[in-house]
Phi, psi and omega in degrees: 000137177282135181298130166267106185281156174258095185275120176315146181274092185257167186229156171260130178210197183298342187271352190279116183292131179095342178251140178254101190219076183275354182276202181290147176299147177227148183291158173300321181301315178300315180300313178304318186291343181282345166066041180296149170266140187303336189246002168226004180270191183284058189239150174230166189241144009281164184210136170257139175229155166254130181276117192293326187288323179292313179306305177302315187294317185291316182296315182291328188296312179287333177291323178292318179300311186292322174300307184300328181256007177069046185230093178302143189254121169243083194296145182284107182289355175298331184307316189243329189044045182241108183294335182287327179280321172306322175300314178301317177302313180293324183293333176281358175116006177308136181289324184186196185225146179260137175246158175252339185223162176299315183303326180284332171295321174301314171299318177300322178295316177307323178289333182102016174297126183268337184235118188229123163254125172270098188284054179193161170293146175227113181240007179280118190298318187293315180291320175302319178292321181297317177300313179305313179298326177294320181294319179288328178289315186243107182289348180266359182277127170245131181227127167234144176218169196261153162218143177219021177205165175290328177298322176292316176300313183294324175299320177292318182290324182292334175291345186243013181306321182255030180230075191285339190242015175282171177296144181286157168273127184268128190244138172248123179281125184271132171260134172245192179229149182301138185074001181269208184257239194278168177114150186295140180267349176220156177301321180297323174295307180306315175295326173295322171295315179308314186294321178299321185293310184301329185283350182255122185295341179261014181236152181230128178278117189263327191160209177227161187211160183198167170221128182268357183306316176308342182283353179063224189263017188272091182298323181290321177295319182293317180302314177303315175303308181310309185293324172301323183291311174310313175300319177302312181297322173298326184288312177294328175295322177291321188278327188239004175065033178291143181288307183209082185298152170284142172226106187250137181197166165110113164277217179250005182253341186226025186294341173293320179284333175297318180296315181300314190277326194235341185305124170080009180290143184259340184272354176224168163256107186269125185239116177278144186242012182305139180225331183297336183309325190301331172243341183046207183188183182250011190223260186300308183273346166295326176288328194244007187291139176302341177295349170294334183254342181276154178300335180293338173096162186290349177268008177307318174260153179227149171297116186259349179268130172235135174252124174253139176214158188262143165289114181257348181198144172232078191284344184196165187285133179090358176231136177230144180245118171259150181274074184208125181223198184292340178283347185244327190239132172288152180212024184285336183233029173118154180297164170307154182248113177300126178253317185205158175242138177246120182280168178302333185270004181097347181286154182227136172231158170297139183278046187294128176089348175288136181223139170276125183254344183189160176230135159260197173302317181227016186224142173242142177261119178250125178273126186239122174298133185301332184286349175283330174068041176300133184229146169310133188107332176298149174252146178245136174258125187242138161273169180243167173235125185078091186291334184299342178246012180263312184301333188285354176272357184229126182275325175236136180232119174287148175250128189240146172277182187282359168262015184053039173257135177291116177249353183194162174219133178249149181245141174255162181225069180265000000 
């Protein structure tokens, strides 16, 4: 049964960035029912929106991919931290949701998510004990988290010292890569951590996990890493008699190789954790998506996030200044990507040749081909690069259809 999330009742008021709402507060649901048009409604610029058609297409594509390849999907909710979007992913068949921090786990539980993977080590006594209490309170709650050291195992066991009869905390021993972030670097170390987990009565060895992202664009290294993880799962199964250990892996750049190496396996429960697909982008993931290699083609996923900003000055030839800056646009994986220009008369042209060359707090420097004739008052539509650092700049994001009418509004919880 799909989780029905308890989405908090949020409001739009004078504090809502990108909306001009000086009157009484209204709920997001009420605002959406008014079906405002993006270019004539109560909006001010800059503004981030989600394109509904792209959002639906992306969610459906990964749901179909995971089902076709026998890969249960626990999408990384940190991408959006938006319960309305997480609800859509669960409704499309997601097995559960992945978190990166203990605070995200707390948020997911408040939303009502029942299956959570914390794709990180957890050594915080307060958070560990809270998770244990949640497990005892709710028999439908499933929780997995990582350990890569004896210290991590000891921290988890210590949080349960005075709780002899509760449900165990289920641990995934993490495999890492040299020069990467967390995770055991050798099978010998991984097996030692697994033994430490088994020795603690309040813990349960659930399987292994890893993340191939630090390997960059080296497909051979990624494939070798996935095979090492499969060997790790086989080794702990042989040593500890696990029936079907969890094997969790997968960012958003190599889920095709994950499917080739692990999809449909019966000796492990392979759980894919890709998350950026929900919004995709026009930069990082457009360049690295596995659909460049898959038969469905590179256009399978679409950038669903759009930033709209007004040109406020054209101070010299070839330069325009748009009212969009670091406070509104992420830039850790490249500047926003100009998509289109909307003229004052409503006409739209492609932003061919337009490039963002710099950002201040609230201004973007645009290199403009002279033939475009950009003028103050024009609106520019930008795509983004790396959705995981785009959502957190916006507390409320309207969702628009292909006629630019608001059909929904989502809230984020960073």
